[in-house]
C-alpha positions in Angstrom: 111.9 -15.3 134.7 110.5 -17.2 131.5 113.6 -19.8 131.6 112.2 -20.8 135.1 108.6 -20.9 133.8 110.0 -23.6 131.4 112.6 -25.4 133.7 110.2 -26.3 136.4 107.7 -28.5 134.4 110.5 -30.0 132.8 112.1 -31.0 135.7 109.1 -32.1 137.2 108.7 -34.2 134.6 112.3 -35.6 134.6 111.5 -36.3 138.0 108.4 -38.3 137.2 110.0 -40.2 134.8 112.9 -41.4 137.0 110.1 -42.3 139.9 108.3 -44.2 137.1 111.6 -46.1 136.1 112.3 -47.0 139.5 108.6 -48.4 140.0 108.9 -50.5 137.0 112.2 -52.0 137.9 111.0 -53.2 141.2 107.5 -54.3 140.6 108.2 -57.5 138.4 108.3 -61.1 139.0 107.8 -63.5 136.3 110.2 -64.0 133.6 107.6 -62.6 131.1 106.8 -59.7 133.4 110.9 -59.4 134.0 111.1 -59.3 129.9 108.3 -57.1 129.4 109.3 -54.6 132.3 113.3 -54.8 130.5 112.0 -53.9 127.2 109.9 -50.9 129.0 112.9 -49.9 131.0 115.2 -49.9 127.8 112.5 -47.3 126.1 112.3 -45.4 129.5 116.0 -45.2 129.3 116.3 -43.9 125.7 113.5 -41.6 126.6 115.7 -39.9 129.6 118.7 -39.9 127.6 116.8 -37.9 124.7 115.1 -35.2 127.1 118.6 -34.6 128.8 120.5 -34.5 125.6 117.7 -32.0 124.3 117.9 -29.8 127.4 121.8 -29.8 127.2 121.8 -28.9 123.3 118.9 -26.0 124.2 121.5 -24.7 126.9 124.5 -25.1 124.8 122.4 -23.0 122.1 121.4 -20.5 125.0 125.0 -20.3 126.2 126.4 -19.4 122.8 123.4 -16.4 122.2 124.3 -15.0 125.5 128.1 -14.9 124.8 127.2 -13.3 121.6 125.1 -10.5 123.0 128.2 -10.2 125.6 130.6 -9.9 122.8 128.5 -7.7 120.6 125.3 -6.1 122.3 122.6 -4.9 120.6 122.4 -1.1 119.7 120.2 1.6 120.9 118.0 2.1 118.4 117.0 5.9 119.2 118.6 8.5 117.1 120.0 11.6 118.7 117.6 13.7 116.6 114.6 11.5 117.9 116.2 11.9 121.5 116.4 15.9 121.0 112.8 15.9 119.8 111.6 14.0 122.8 113.4 16.3 125.4 111.8 19.3 123.6 108.2 17.9 123.8 109.0 16.8 127.5 109.8 20.4 128.3 107.6 22.2 126.2 104.5 23.9 127.9 100.9 23.8 126.7 97.8 25.8 127.1 94.5 24.5 127.5 93.9 24.1 123.8 96.9 22.0 123.0 99.0 24.8 121.6 102.5 25.2 122.8 103.2 28.3 125.1 107.1 28.1 125.5 109.3 26.1 123.7 112.8 25.7 125.8 116.2 26.2 124.7 118.3 23.0 124.8 122.0 23.2 124.8 123.2 21.0 122.4 126.7 20.1 124.1 124.6 19.1 127.4 122.1 17.4 125.4 124.6 15.4 123.2 126.4 13.9 126.5 123.2 13.1 127.9 122.3 11.3 124.9 125.8 9.3 125.1 125.4 8.4 128.6 121.7 7.0 127.8 123.4 4.9 125.1 126.1 3.8 127.3 123.9 3.0 130.1 121.5 0.9 127.4 124.9 -1.1 126.2 125.9 -2.2 129.7 122.2 -2.9 130.8 122.1 -5.4 127.8 125.5 -6.7 128.8 124.1 -7.6 131.9 121.1 -9.0 130.9 123.5 -11.3 128.5 125.4 -12.2 131.6 122.0 -13.1 133.4 121.1 -15.1 130.4 124.4 -16.7 130.1 124.3 -18.1 133.8 120.7 -19.6 133.4 121.7 -21.7 130.3 124.6 -22.9 132.1 121.8 -24.7 134.5 120.3 -26.2 131.4 123.6 -27.7 130.6 124.9 -28.5 133.9 121.5 -30.0 135.7 120.6 -32.5 132.9 124.2 -33.6 132.1 124.9 -35.6 135.1 121.6 -37.6 134.2 122.4 -38.1 130.8 125.7 -39.6 131.8 124.1 -42.0 134.5 121.8 -43.4 131.8 124.1 -43.5 129.6 126.5 -45.9 131.5 123.2 -47.8 132.4 122.3 -48.5 128.9 126.1 -49.5 128.0 126.0 -51.8 131.2 122.7 -53.5 129.6 123.7 -54.0 126.3 
C-alpha cells in the first residue's frame, strides 16, 4: 500500500513532464525560440532519463530485498517460554481484586505443537508478503523502463 502512495505522484509527475515536453516541442516558431526550445528539450530529456533511471534502480533494489526475504524470511521473535507464559496468562481467571483464582494446567506437547504451528504460519506469512513486495517491485522496473529506452533513443538521435 505504501508503494502505491509513492507510485501515484511519481506517475503523475512523469505524465506532466511528458505533457510539458510535448507542448515545448510544438510551440516554437523563430530560430532563437527553436534554439531555446531545443536546449530546454535536451534538459527535459535528461530529466526524464534521470527520473526513470532512479525509478528502475529503486525497483531493482526493492526486488533484490524481496528475493532475500523469500529465500531467508525473518524469524519469529517470540520464544517458547514467552508463548507459554502468554497462554497461561490468557487462561488464568482472576477475582475482583486481581489475584489469580485458578491457574489451568497446560499439556506441554500440545502447547509446543501449537507454538511450532504459529512459527510456521508466521514464516509463511512473511514469504507471502515478500512475494507481494517482489511483484510490486517489478512494477517499478517494468513501467519506467520503456520510457527510459524511448527517451534514450531520442537523445541519441538528437546528438
